[in-house]
C-alpha positions, 0 to 999 in steps of 0.5 A: 500500500502506498504511503503518499498520494498525489491528488489533483483538485481545482483551486476552489475545491482545494479551498473547500478542503482547507476550510474543512480542515481548519474547522476540524482543527478549531473544533479540537482546539476548543475541545482542549480548551474546554477540557482544561477550563470546564468553560464552553468557548462560545455559544455553539460548541460541541465537544469532540469525543475526547477526555484528555486535553493533551490528546485534543491538542495533538489532534488539532496540531495534526490538522494544522500539519496537514494544512501546512503540508498542502499549502507548501505543496501549492506554493512549490507549484507556484500557486497561492491559497 
């Protein structure tokens, strides 16, 4: 099984993908904040299924790493997002 893949998307679709990844990263970051403080970060908040703030922050960072990798690849191809 391959470890890496090349995926071809239109700019608009790539923007939608990045938006979705940002939303997921933010959800995990808010979950970590909630688990640490016990205070809901805003009026509309759904805690991710997790009981450890460290784990939640690691997952949020993983999403940010994916976003960074995508942006780096776009930049190397002469594009911008």
